[in-house]
C-alpha positions as CSV (number, residue, x, y, z in Angstrom):
1,M,0.0,0.0,0.0
2,R,1.2,3.5,-0.8
3,L,2.3,6.1,1.9
4,I,-0.6,6.9,4.3
5,L,-1.3,10.3,4.5
6,I,-4.2,12.3,6.8
7,G,-6.1,12.6,3.5
8,D,-6.1,9.2,3.0
9,V,-7.5,8.7,6.7
10,M,-10.0,11.4,6.2
11,T,-11.3,10.4,2.9
12,M,-11.6,6.9,4.4
13,A,-13.9,8.2,7.3
14,R,-16.3,10.0,5.0
15,A,-16.5,6.9,2.8
16,L,-17.4,4.7,5.8
17,M,-19.6,7.1,6.9
18,A,-21.6,7.2,3.2
19,V,-21.7,3.3,3.2
20,R,-24.3,1.5,5.4
21,T,-22.6,-1.6,7.0
22,E,-23.0,-3.7,10.0
23,N,-19.2,-4.0,10.5
24,P,-17.4,-0.7,9.4
25,A,-14.1,-2.1,10.8
26,R,-14.1,-5.1,8.5
27,L,-15.2,-3.0,5.3
28,C,-12.1,-0.7,6.3
29,Q,-9.9,-4.0,6.2
30,K,-11.2,-4.9,3.0
31,W,-10.3,-1.6,1.6
32,C,-6.9,-1.7,3.0
33,A,-6.2,-5.1,1.5
34,E,-7.8,-3.9,-2.0
35,A,-5.2,-0.9,-1.8
36,E,-2.4,-2.9,-1.0
37,A,-3.4,-5.2,-4.0
38,A,-3.9,-2.1,-6.3
39,D,-0.4,-1.0,-5.4
40,K,1.2,-4.0,-6.3
41,Y,-0.5,-4.4,-9.4
42,R,0.7,-0.5,-10.3
43,K,4.2,-1.5,-9.2
44,K,3.9,-4.6,-11.8
45,F,1.8,-3.0,-14.6
46,Q,2.8,0.9,-14.3
47,R,-0.7,1.8,-14.2
48,A,-3.8,2.2,-11.6
49,H,-5.6,-1.2,-10.9
50,P,-9.0,-0.9,-13.0
51,R,-11.2,-1.5,-9.7
52,W,-9.1,-0.1,-7.0
53,G,-7.3,2.8,-8.1
54,N,-3.3,3.7,-7.6
55,G,-2.6,1.8,-4.5
56,S,-3.6,4.8,-2.2
57,L,-6.3,4.5,0.6
58,M,-8.0,7.9,-0.7
59,A,-7.7,6.4,-4.4
60,R,-9.9,3.5,-2.9
61,A,-12.3,5.4,-1.1
62,C,-13.1,7.9,-3.6
63,L,-14.0,5.0,-5.8
64,Q,-16.3,4.0,-3.3
65,T,-18.0,7.7,-2.6
66,P,-16.2,10.0,-5.1
67,T,-17.7,13.4,-3.5
68,A,-19.6,12.0,-0.4
69,L,-19.4,14.2,2.8
70,A,-16.8,16.5,1.4
71,G,-17.8,19.0,4.0
72,V,-18.2,16.9,7.1
73,S,-16.1,18.6,10.2
74,V,-14.4,16.9,13.3
75,D,-17.4,18.5,15.5
76,N,-19.7,15.6,13.8
77,P,-19.9,12.5,16.1
78,A,-20.6,10.1,13.3
79,Y,-17.2,11.5,11.6
80,C,-15.1,11.2,14.6
81,Q,-16.5,7.7,15.2
82,A,-15.6,6.9,11.5
83,L,-12.1,8.5,12.2
84,A,-11.6,6.2,15.1
85,V,-12.6,3.1,13.2
86,V,-10.1,3.9,10.3
87,L,-7.2,4.8,12.8
88,T,-7.8,1.7,14.7
89,T,-8.0,-0.4,11.6
90,L,-4.7,1.2,10.3
91,A,-2.8,0.6,13.2
92,D,-4.0,-3.0,13.5
93,W,-3.2,-3.6,10.0
94,R,0.3,-1.9,10.5
95,R,0.9,-4.3,13.6
96,S,-0.2,-7.5,11.9
97,K,2.1,-6.5,8.7
98,H,5.0,-5.9,11.1
99,R,4.4,-9.2,12.9
100,R,4.5,-11.1,9.7
101,S,7.7,-9.3,8.7
102,G,9.5,-10.4,11.6
103,R,9.9,-6.5,12.6
104,S,8.9,-5.1,16.1
């Protein structure tokens, strides 16, 4: 997966808000896996993945909801909850990657 920037986190949170799901963390994990696969595809074929974008989380989230909730602010409790889900999922994702690679 490409380097994760704050814009990726914010866009993922907005996309989660726009999608009805019983398990937002699982959906976020799915999008992380798809972004990682898209990045590998981009590196191999020198172009964006046709379904999942260029390997960034923002590209993956924008494919889901291109302009959804663009103006939402951090005083929105649902947005704060979605940000928490994204950040927790990313922390877990990175921890699991480091464990598999033998890094601490």
